[in-house]
LUMPA-741240 format. One record per residue (C-alpha): residue in one letter; x, y, z. Coordinates in steps of 0.001 Angstrom, whole numbers, padded with zeros to 6 digits, always signed. Layout:
N
aXYZ ...
//
This chain:
806
x-042759-028592-057664 x-043149-025203-057708 x-040832-022566-056609 x-042129-020703-053238 x-044110-017250-053751 x-043970-015028-051163 x-046462-012765-050012 x-045535-008812-047973 x-048458-008698-046013 x-049673-010587-042727 x-048951-010957-038862 x-045394-013015-040145 x-043830-010395-042256 x-043076-007029-042036 x-040832-007493-038414 x-038449-005086-039045 x-040642-002348-038883 x-041222-002238-035333 x-037076-001732-034559 x-035426-001913-031802 x-038572-002741-029166 x-038560-006079-027604 x-040623-009050-029103 x-039728-012311-027211 x-038590-012567-023807 x-037448-016084-022543 x-035511-016519-019514 x-032781-014406-019652 x-032943-013941-023031 x-033824-011383-025429 x-034944-011012-029198 x-035943-007342-030726 x-037865-007423-033710 x-034932-006206-035672 x-033453-009576-034226 x-036144-011698-034690 x-036397-011003-038722 x-032845-011554-039194 x-033462-015155-037177 x-036100-015611-039445 x-034259-014614-042643 x-032206-017589-041528 x-034311-019887-040864 x-036116-019162-044368 x-032396-020308-046416 x-032680-023176-044090 x-035946-023984-045618 x-034869-023991-049221 x-037010-022297-052523 x-039173-025592-052411 x-042600-025857-051205 x-042570-028280-048582 x-044933-029786-045416 x-043452-028601-042149 x-044032-030515-038822 x-043067-027909-035963 x-043161-029881-032413 x-044228-026750-031621 x-043139-025632-027953 x-043033-021690-025874 x-040058-020904-027091 x-037593-018434-029084 x-036790-021271-031666 x-040342-022485-032467 x-041606-019008-033232 x-038721-018297-035293 x-039443-021517-037126 x-043141-020440-037699 x-042463-017541-039293 x-039894-018519-041277 x-042244-021520-042399 x-045132-019392-043529 x-043369-016581-044924 x-041814-019358-047252 x-045114-020585-047845 x-044094-024250-046389 x-047425-025239-044710 x-046915-026053-041130 x-048204-029364-039174 x-047940-028113-035783 x-048209-031101-033018 x-046733-031893-029642 x-043049-032288-028790 x-042380-035929-029048 x-045241-036458-031475 x-045156-039314-033331 x-048964-040768-034762 x-049828-037671-036505 x-046093-037439-037516 x-047202-040581-039498 x-049943-040314-040807 x-049442-037413-042574 x-045868-037808-043495 x-044197-034215-043001 x-041583-033611-045740 x-039157-031569-043214 x-039437-031978-039584 x-038450-029369-037008 x-037491-029978-033123 x-037235-027175-031408 x-037096-028938-027660 x-033589-029707-027561 x-032347-026308-027217 x-031750-025463-030349 x-033816-025880-034093 x-032782-029267-035296 x-034036-029610-038818 x-034437-032358-040190 x-034823-033050-044484 x-036669-036057-045423 x-037592-034964-048570 x-036176-032386-050825 x-039481-031458-052429 x-042666-032169-051403 x-043863-035703-051732 x-047457-034076-051077 x-050108-031953-053370 x-050457-028798-051435 x-053046-026447-051867 x-051512-022868-052747 x-053673-021303-049750 x-052755-023862-047012 x-050354-022377-043914 x-051228-024616-040956 x-052785-027804-039878 x-054353-027802-036327 x-055797-031165-033921 x-058976-029278-033565 x-058989-028197-029832 x-055576-029113-028831 x-055454-033072-029452 x-057178-035784-029314 x-054969-038451-030461 x-056918-038513-034364 x-055449-037936-037144 x-058148-035448-038206 x-056666-032207-038569 x-058211-028319-039660 x-056696-027208-042567 x-056081-023190-041902 x-055008-020811-044604 x-052710-017658-044475 x-056195-014990-044600 x-057321-017227-041512 x-054455-016974-039567 x-053562-013134-041010 x-057566-012470-040231 x-058043-013911-037165 x-054669-012181-035492 x-055367-009020-036472 x-059627-009208-035762 x-057992-009975-032062 x-056083-007961-031802 x-058779-005350-032433 x-061055-006398-030267 x-058638-006974-027296 x-057278-003494-028110 x-054031-004957-027690 x-051292-001743-027554 x-047719-002186-028787 x-046548-001652-025595 x-048448-005091-024402 x-046620-007988-022881 x-048683-010710-023114 x-047440-014341-021159 x-047643-017496-022640 x-049740-020140-020358 x-051139-022073-022659 x-049157-024465-025328 x-048214-023282-028736 x-049883-025938-030535 x-053340-025334-029230 x-054818-022742-031090 x-055672-020437-028367 x-051900-020325-027410 x-051286-019850-030826 x-053389-017090-031433 x-051727-015561-028339 x-048955-014847-030020 x-049750-014169-033581 x-051934-011291-032005 x-049427-010029-030641 x-046633-010448-033264 x-049329-008807-035166 x-049483-005252-033164 x-045888-005538-032641 x-046211-006063-028931 x-044048-008499-026530 x-044295-012012-025591 x-043215-013766-022413 x-042573-017191-023500 x-042482-019480-020401 x-043406-023378-020566 x-043962-022888-016662 x-047367-023683-015024 x-049060-020873-013095 x-048159-022470-009661 x-044886-022482-010155 x-043045-020045-008213 x-040585-018877-011739 x-043879-018074-014091 x-044731-015508-011356 x-041035-014302-011068 x-040597-013897-014816 x-044324-011973-015327 x-043030-009646-012747 x-039446-009178-014160 x-041229-008316-017808 x-044400-006146-015919 x-046237-008594-018240 x-049768-007003-019132 x-052177-009633-020710 x-053087-013132-019066 x-055186-015968-021286 x-056042-019118-019477 x-058732-021693-019984 x-061215-022909-017252 x-058810-024652-015468 x-056162-021890-015099 x-058601-020349-013477 x-059111-023320-011246 x-055459-022944-010266 x-055389-019274-009779 x-057696-019970-006941 x-055298-022679-005445 x-052039-019957-005950 x-054239-017087-003812 x-054591-015077-007485 x-056574-012961-005133 x-054002-011695-003145 x-051084-011405-005054 x-050066-007938-006489 x-049817-007414-010152 x-050013-003583-010555 x-048553-004576-014815 x-051604-006358-015535 x-054155-004973-017826 x-055897-007426-019340 x-057440-011575-018438 x-058456-013240-021551 x-060483-016468-020958 x-061599-018885-023861 x-061310-023193-024136 x-064817-023835-022807 x-067409-022442-020099 x-066262-021026-017074 x-068811-020871-014545 x-070427-017949-014347 x-069993-017928-010620 x-066487-017201-011442 x-066713-014879-014290 x-068692-012682-011954 x-065842-012924-008998 x-063096-012512-011700 x-064615-009803-013209 x-065378-007747-009863 x-061632-008605-008600 x-059929-006636-011958 x-062467-003883-011511 x-061234-003457-008432 x-057518-004199-009795 x-057737-002292-012497 x-057697-005100-015278 x-060482-006031-017504 x-061584-009337-017604 x-062686-010674-020957 x-064629-013664-021946 x-064117-015436-025522 x-065398-018277-026947 x-064084-020325-030317 x-062972-023349-031875 x-059983-024479-034001 x-062206-024700-036936 x-061859-020707-037150 x-058860-020178-036267 x-059344-019814-032231 x-061861-016890-031011 x-064825-015560-032591 x-066503-013944-030209 x-065479-011595-027149 x-068096-010465-024425 x-066885-006798-023474 x-065537-006517-019966 x-068415-003853-018323 x-071306-006472-019042 x-069145-009280-018072 x-070690-009204-014184 x-074164-008419-015198 x-074053-011422-017996 x-071564-013934-016689 x-073400-016651-018999 x-073032-014842-022493 x-069850-015160-024780 x-070788-011509-026446 x-070548-010639-029703 x-068262-011594-033280 x-064903-010403-033280 x-064662-007652-035984 x-065333-009137-039332 x-067613-012169-038025 x-071074-012790-038176 x-073352-015190-036019 x-076463-016703-037408 x-078641-018816-035562 x-080211-021666-037945 x-082602-023597-036083 x-080814-023263-032607 x-077699-024457-033978 x-074962-021085-033863 x-072991-020373-037206 x-070392-018521-037508 x-069196-016530-040713 x-065879-014732-041222 x-062500-014589-043065 x-060722-016987-039958 x-063302-019971-040817 x-061122-022964-041988 x-060412-024105-045607 x-061716-027304-044357 x-061000-030721-042791 x-057841-032956-043220 x-058229-036710-042241 x-055185-038175-044821 x-052673-036480-046803 x-054656-036040-049902 x-056722-033877-048359 x-053783-031163-048060 x-054383-030426-052094 x-057945-029619-051303 x-059491-025636-050903 x-061653-024129-049321 x-064979-026131-048881 x-066867-024352-046679 x-067763-020595-046113 x-069453-021273-042743 x-068833-022821-039474 x-071669-024498-037848 x-070343-025073-034382 x-072209-027761-032568 x-073778-025289-029799 x-077284-024243-029719 x-077443-020133-028477 x-079633-017686-028438 x-079370-014097-028641 x-080637-012779-025168 x-082262-008920-024410 x-079092-007033-024647 x-077895-008633-028387 x-075574-010859-026829 x-075192-014848-027787 x-075551-017032-024964 x-074130-020819-025686 x-076919-022713-024061 x-076343-026828-024832 x-074522-028669-027360 x-075903-030222-030442 x-072652-032466-031578 x-071436-035398-029500 x-068326-033491-028341 x-067046-032328-024921 x-064019-030253-024366 x-061959-031352-021709 x-059417-028231-020441 x-060419-026653-023728 x-059414-029759-025906 x-062238-031195-027787 x-062968-035180-027170 x-065437-036678-029646 x-067694-038935-028523 x-067727-041431-031940 x-064518-041151-032320 x-063299-042789-028851 x-066175-045510-029512 x-064207-045762-032518 x-060899-046096-031079 x-062410-048345-028294 x-063302-050653-030299 x-059846-050911-032550 x-059232-052275-029279 x-061810-054738-028978 x-063538-052938-026235 x-067543-052488-026576 x-068408-049594-025473 x-070652-046217-024738 x-070073-042824-024071 x-070847-039697-022770 x-070302-036649-020360 x-070327-033127-020013 x-067237-030260-020031 x-066107-031591-016755 x-065535-035773-017476 x-066014-038531-020524 x-067667-041495-019428 x-067264-044875-020557 x-070234-046754-020150 x-068988-051435-021039 x-070958-054303-020167 x-068082-056012-019609 x-065915-056432-016438 x-062874-057181-018120 x-062330-054631-019766 x-063088-051832-017185 x-059292-051047-017043 x-058216-051287-020281 x-060989-049340-020909 x-058934-045700-018840 x-056120-046335-020135 x-057234-046963-023512 x-058626-043351-023201 x-055666-042126-021930 x-053213-043150-024421 x-055191-042411-027973 x-057094-039529-026788 x-054606-037605-024384 x-057826-037460-020952 x-055720-037822-017715 x-057005-040445-015558 x-058958-038116-013242 x-060953-036837-016063 x-062417-040634-017374 x-065521-042627-015320 x-065941-046145-016034 x-069383-047625-015957 x-070217-051020-015599 x-074000-052337-016559 x-075550-055823-017702 x-076100-054137-021272 x-075180-050656-022951 x-078548-048846-022757 x-079503-048350-026531 x-082966-047931-028670 x-085485-050086-030070 x-083429-050005-032714 x-080212-051047-031278 x-079365-047144-031637 x-077210-045653-028536 x-079416-044019-025927 x-077975-040984-025831 x-080199-040082-023437 x-080021-042615-020681 x-075544-041778-021615 x-076550-038711-020473 x-077751-038864-016802 x-075623-042296-017012 x-073117-039931-016882 x-074133-037110-014228 x-074503-040174-011824 x-071059-041772-012505 x-068679-041499-009945 x-064507-040908-010186 x-062745-043633-011582 x-061142-046265-008974 x-057663-045354-010244 x-058383-041602-009640 x-060027-042267-006175 x-056569-044240-005751 x-054690-040868-006109 x-056809-039106-004152 x-057412-041432-001303 x-053087-040604-000826 x-053040-037226-001135 x-056125-037070+001417 x-054477-039621+003474 x-050824-038048+003933 x-051997-034405+003855 x-055020-035117+005754 x-057608-032930+004305 x-060201-032549+001854 x-059303-033236-001864 x-060325-032397-005006 x-059243-033461-008902 x-057528-030080-009640 x-055719-030021-006482 x-052127-030109-006602 x-049969-030420-003548 x-048041-027171-002818 x-051843-025803-003392 x-052864-028111-000348 x-049609-026405+001868 x-048105-029717+001202 x-044513-029669+003114 x-040946-031066+002614 x-041909-033484+005743 x-045341-034859+003248 x-043580-034519+000433 x-041113-037515+001143 x-043909-040100+001430 x-046254-038343-001126 x-043277-038926-003685 x-042820-042506-002607 x-046486-043265-002544 x-047291-042016-005528 x-044296-043274-007656 x-045479-047012-006492 x-048775-046140-007683 x-048498-044315-010928 x-045527-045113-012057 x-042780-042668-012865 x-043238-038918-011767 x-042416-035991-013130 x-039952-033180-011634 x-042838-031427-011048 x-045545-033594-010128 x-045811-031269-007084 x-047001-028519-009261 x-049438-030677-011428 x-053638-031099-010493 x-053638-034043-009254 x-055544-035186-012022 x-053004-034800-014312 x-051466-037720-012000 x-052267-040857-013851 x-050693-043979-014888 x-047060-043139-016944 x-045271-046595-016786 x-045664-049930-015717 x-045831-050180-011562 x-043988-053729-012020 x-041231-052027-013147 x-038022-053166-012067 x-036543-049661-011499 x-038002-046832-009160 x-036631-043325-009029 x-036300-041561-005733 x-035548-037789-005687 x-032211-036989-004014 x-033382-034617-001717 x-035465-037477-000125 x-032219-040372-000608 x-029611-037884+001074 x-032823-036829+004267 x-032827-040740+004317 x-028977-041177+004376 x-028171-038298+006476 x-030135-039181+009228 x-028691-042994+009186 x-025521-041095+008994 x-026457-039072+012394 x-027954-042199+014027 x-024893-044299+013695 x-022288-041695+014224 x-023828-041009+017416 x-023911-044470+018766 x-020597-045439+017259 x-017580-046840+016611 x-018111-045547+012829 x-018265-041630+013132 x-019406-040098+009903 x-020314-036332+011279 x-021932-033436+008399 x-024934-035309+008056 x-026842-033065+009923 x-025524-030251+008650 x-025892-031482+005243 x-029684-031902+006125 x-029902-028055+007060 x-029453-027322+003539 x-032240-030202+002384 x-034280-028468+004361 x-033526-025116+002762 x-034239-026582-000477 x-037164-027547+000851 x-038145-024269+002093 x-037772-023102-001873 x-039153-025726-003349 x-042886-025348-001810 x-043592-022800+001387 x-042244-020127-001033 x-045162-021046-003304 x-047797-022278-001095 x-047238-019114+001322 x-046708-018214+005164 x-044756-021119+006007 x-046417-021536+009715 x-048051-025059+009282 x-044902-026341+008130 x-042873-024497+011395 x-045935-026225+013413 x-045017-029257+011945 x-041466-029300+012902 x-041922-026974+015950 x-044676-028555+018319 x-043489-032328+017979 x-040053-031119+019039 x-041227-028806+021960 x-042943-031816+023253 x-041085-034485+023721 x-037762-031947+024342 x-040466-030796+026785 x-040674-034543+028435 x-037128-035357+028215 x-036561-032009+030536 x-038730-032910+033029 x-037024-035425+033604 x-033213-035364+032416 x-031145-032798+034362 x-028685-031560+031791 x-032039-030258+029815 x-033404-027439+030172 x-036483-025015+029668 x-034377-023083+026580 x-034059-026661+025027 x-038122-027135+025582 x-038526-023892+024003 x-036151-024753+020629 x-033809-021215+021921 x-030970-023187+023301 x-029012-022260+019843 x-029869-018819+020563 x-029696-017910+024748 x-028638-021608+026290 x-025005-022077+028455 x-022630-022888+025921 x-021607-025512+028469 x-024867-026925+028005 x-026444-030238+025734 x-026150-029110+022036 x-028045-032211+021349 x-031024-030539+019432 x-029082-028066+017919 x-030261-029110+014347 x-034259-029068+015055 x-032948-025326+017198 x-031288-024255+014160 x-033925-025142+011849 x-037086-023383+013373 x-034453-020445+014462 x-033905-019525+010989 x-037719-020258+009352 x-039445-018027+011619 x-037591-014561+010754 x-037215-016221+007794 x-041579-016436+007273 x-041905-012902+008947 x-039676-011194+006629 x-041208-012526+003467 x-044783-010863+005398 x-043250-007481+004052 x-044457-007201+000940 x-041471-005667-000303 x-039162-008217+000102 x-041811-010873-001225 x-042195-009117-004092 x-038474-008704-004424 x-038224-012696-003613 x-041130-013238-006323 x-039067-011039-009095 x-036000-012474-008628 x-035442-015646-006599 x-032303-016656-007610 x-030963-013171-006503 x-032768-012956-003324 x-031751-016473-002279 x-028085-015591-003509 x-027804-012340-001185 x-029257-014659+001816 x-026788-016853+000998 x-023398-014216+000408 x-024766-012636+004098 x-024855-016026+005810 x-020832-016504+004108 x-019997-013251+005199 x-021153-014136+008755 x-019071-017142+008237 x-016046-015662+007718 x-017244-012726+010422 x-017358-009760+007347 x-020523-009334+009621 x-018790-009817+013096 x-021797-011257+015734 x-021222-012211+019168 x-019097-015261+019729 x-021233-016943+021867 x-019419-020740+021345 x-020159-023602+019298 x-020689-021889+015855 x-020822-024301+013859 x-024434-025290+015556 x-025138-021374+015805 x-028170-020509+013868 x-026113-017626+012156 x-023458-019052+011876 x-025341-022129+009810 x-027171-019789+008313 x-025200-020458+004878 x-026442-023855+004599 x-029803-023265+004328 x-029611-020330+002464 x-027519-022274-000002 x-030072-025397-000457 x-032506-022661-001263 x-030454-021126-003657 x-029643-024454-005735 x-033481-024579-005429 x-034126-022030-007086 x-031865-022164-010044 x-032927-022508-013100 x-029759-022670-015215 x-026421-024168-015176 x-024820-020607-014629 x-026996-020472-011146 x-026442-023862-009913 x-022858-023318-010737 x-022459-019748-009264 x-024556-021363-006275 x-022281-024504-005961 x-019125-022037-005838 x-020195-020296-002972 x-021347-022947-001058 x-017590-024458-001713 x-015963-021553-000770 x-017940-021285+002372 x-017460-025525+003692 x-013932-025612+003365 x-012697-025163+007030 x-015713-024608+008438 x-015285-027010+010915 x-011668-028204+010607 x-012766-031645+009531 x-011579-032169+006121 x-013980-035689+006237 x-016647-034029+007440 x-016787-031132+004740 x-016110-033576+002322 x-019413-035174+003052 x-021321-031784+002976 x-019204-030644-000341 x-020721-034924-001650 x-024364-034306-000287 x-024843-030512-001914 x-023255-031427-005342 x-025734-034313-005420 x-028358-031962-003997 x-028308-029193-006819 x-027130-031052-009879 x-029130-035032-009638 x-032290-034530-009436 x-033436-038109-008640 x-031015-042118-008307 x-032952-045535-009572 x-032890-047381-007091 x-034410-050828-007105 x-037548-052024-005349 x-038298-051734-002706 x-035829-049719-001499 x-037644-046727-002714 x-040105-047462+000465 x-037108-047877+002902 x-035966-044456+001984 x-038944-042879+001672 x-039779-044237+004696 x-036821-043229+006583 x-037086-040114+004939 x-040473-039113+006172 x-039465-040326+009684 x-036286-038404+009370 x-037628-035945+012729 x-038702-038550+014413 x-036078-040667+014397 x-033720-037531+015563 x-035656-036691+018221 x-035947-040087+020102 x-032546-041475+019408 x-030889-039418+021885 x-032930-041470+024334 x-032774-044901+022994 x-029509-045616+022028 x-027626-046006+025047 x-029479-048632+026363 x-030253-050651+023553 x-026111-050058+022825 x-025652-051459+025968 x-028211-054663+025138 x-027122-055392+021804 x-024803-053346+020538 x-024100-051194+018069 x-025700-052318+015332 x-028531-052873+016995 x-029089-049488+019175 x-028685-048280+015111 x-031782-050449+013658 x-033452-050134+017055 x-032895-046494+016986 x-034284-046210+013689 x-036949-048708+014092 x-038716-046980+016914 x-038617-043441+015387 x-040525-045049+012528 x-043153-046800+014481 x-043908-043336+016283 x-043784-041396+012833 x-046195-043712+011847 x-048483-043907+014967 x-048590-039650+015523 x-049279-039594+011520 x-051996-042243+011718 x-053136-040461+015004 x-053518-036599+013346 x-054762-038505+010370 x-057521-040110+012535 x-058016-037106+014660 x-058485-034447+011532 x-061162-037339+009854 x-063016-037501+013273 x-063518-033497+013604 x-064459-033148+009801 
//
């Protein structure tokens, strides 16, 4: 038992010297360096006077940064893990567990003093390159952390005015290095847990004038998906890349883009064993030397020993830990043999040309092939592993274990199923000595196709979106909209289990089995369920004798909700508008050709704007929807408006909502054309309300949007029942993300919701004859069934046509 002995140096100390400069942003919260110092001191007091092993379940949140700094200052070694980790925590039995994922710092003290012998220099324990599910950890000292933070600050020229935005998790060494290097310089950090494909990420980027981004190769793939090259990012000064090899053509392309736009691409190289980053390629050399990793960071040096790159420097780890007893060890090495084969080119820059050791880097995460084989063997699966930085290949000789092998690797190693290929052979490739034939494994890995589970996910994406897909494709990146979203979400839930809330923003490779497919309960997103329920009520109201009006107006709020979630992320909504307008115009044009009470204005979807007040208003919903989508999409082509919407998404949506409310209450006078509740400008507030609920990121914002909506709906219809239906639907849309249903109700809801446009268009011509034939119930069921059939036929025809053309 020893008292804590603090020292007045290192990036975790002297925070107050930066005064009132803002250190951290997270959502709407800001923390200055003075405030950060005070919060760290408070956390220090909670940690107590004795040195203990602290598990911090890291997240890109203010409390996580505070807890890390407090632990480092009080010399409490930190076991930094993913949120919710139990495996590594169970292996090392921490004395204190800190969880920040619930909105506040929760400190669970398991022991008053430590159960472990802790070396005086030990500061931090990290899984190698993020996580492999292994209990093998990298032991880092205070000197390692401070030296690396200082060296990275020097290498990148980090300024006090810089603001870095977190694109990587805190528990990953590269993500942590971004945090420590900027704190060491008194710079700012914008803490974000959003993906770079999430519009909220870029809203925060613009709002805080971020200067620095960090990414692994996969991040740059996502940049391509979201149109990064077309983005206006005037504050951006530096983009760093590490965590694996970035393809040379991408290095050239992004370096050239940065040169044109006024920011630098800095290619870097590192490993967790050296506290993240060891080398830096000068930005002006990136286009000429896209395969190079550059030169060592200040204070470090490289040698090449028998082809292997060897690094020396004060940031080299103390050594590894494989069990709690190793926490008492000091430094066990003074150099890092990287396992990478390297050469030095004619300009003195280092290049990686191959890999000596048996590990891969997937998503910047190190995966030891021998470790994977051992874990599979422990599960009774005999296998050999190979692959490259794109895919892990598991070779088996037993057909009964193929699926088990994929699931085991996903569970134990943390690799997405899309990056795991299983190859079955009559016999495992071995040398005459009986040892694995690694050369043969490498050849087989290069020839192995994607696993069946990934192909199934890919085929669903391709079938529904009618386009070519890749494993890093996302729903929004492929131009998905509210029509395709419904069917795809239901199909994926059946295929892979419970879907994460932000599945439509995630790359396809991340969508892997996470729950038993035979689960007794399925989940349907509320906006999908509302679409299905509303269209059924629309048909039932028109057929009679039951009348539940207001459903079509609720559908307009759902349309605004989906517009904000998809089209505002993927860009202009012309494709989605066409998917609504073209079939509607074709069908209504046919109807107008044979029915005297429909005119050209109906066929052109202009009746809601210029049509005769005494004419038919059967198709008012689709007319209003298109009439709103077209000008809004045109407005978002105006760069200042688009930039404003991206910077302040909720404020922009609320402004549109208030404008709609002003029209609704005649504060902004408009001509009285009759049929007010069907006119596009009169129902603008409903569409904007759905939009505002979709982009609301806090309880306060949802309350504001809901309150404005309640004010607007009261008295709008002059029918309390109709208004109550809309209110109930809007509240569910904004406050209940998903509902649990029993199979096969999820498929029924998804099918009806997906076919809602076809049902809406066709039922007007169907239900009178069906009602005369068999009564109201037959008319309702028949109208819905015919609409579903029409939707299926059209969808399939479009898919076949697309496939034929390709």
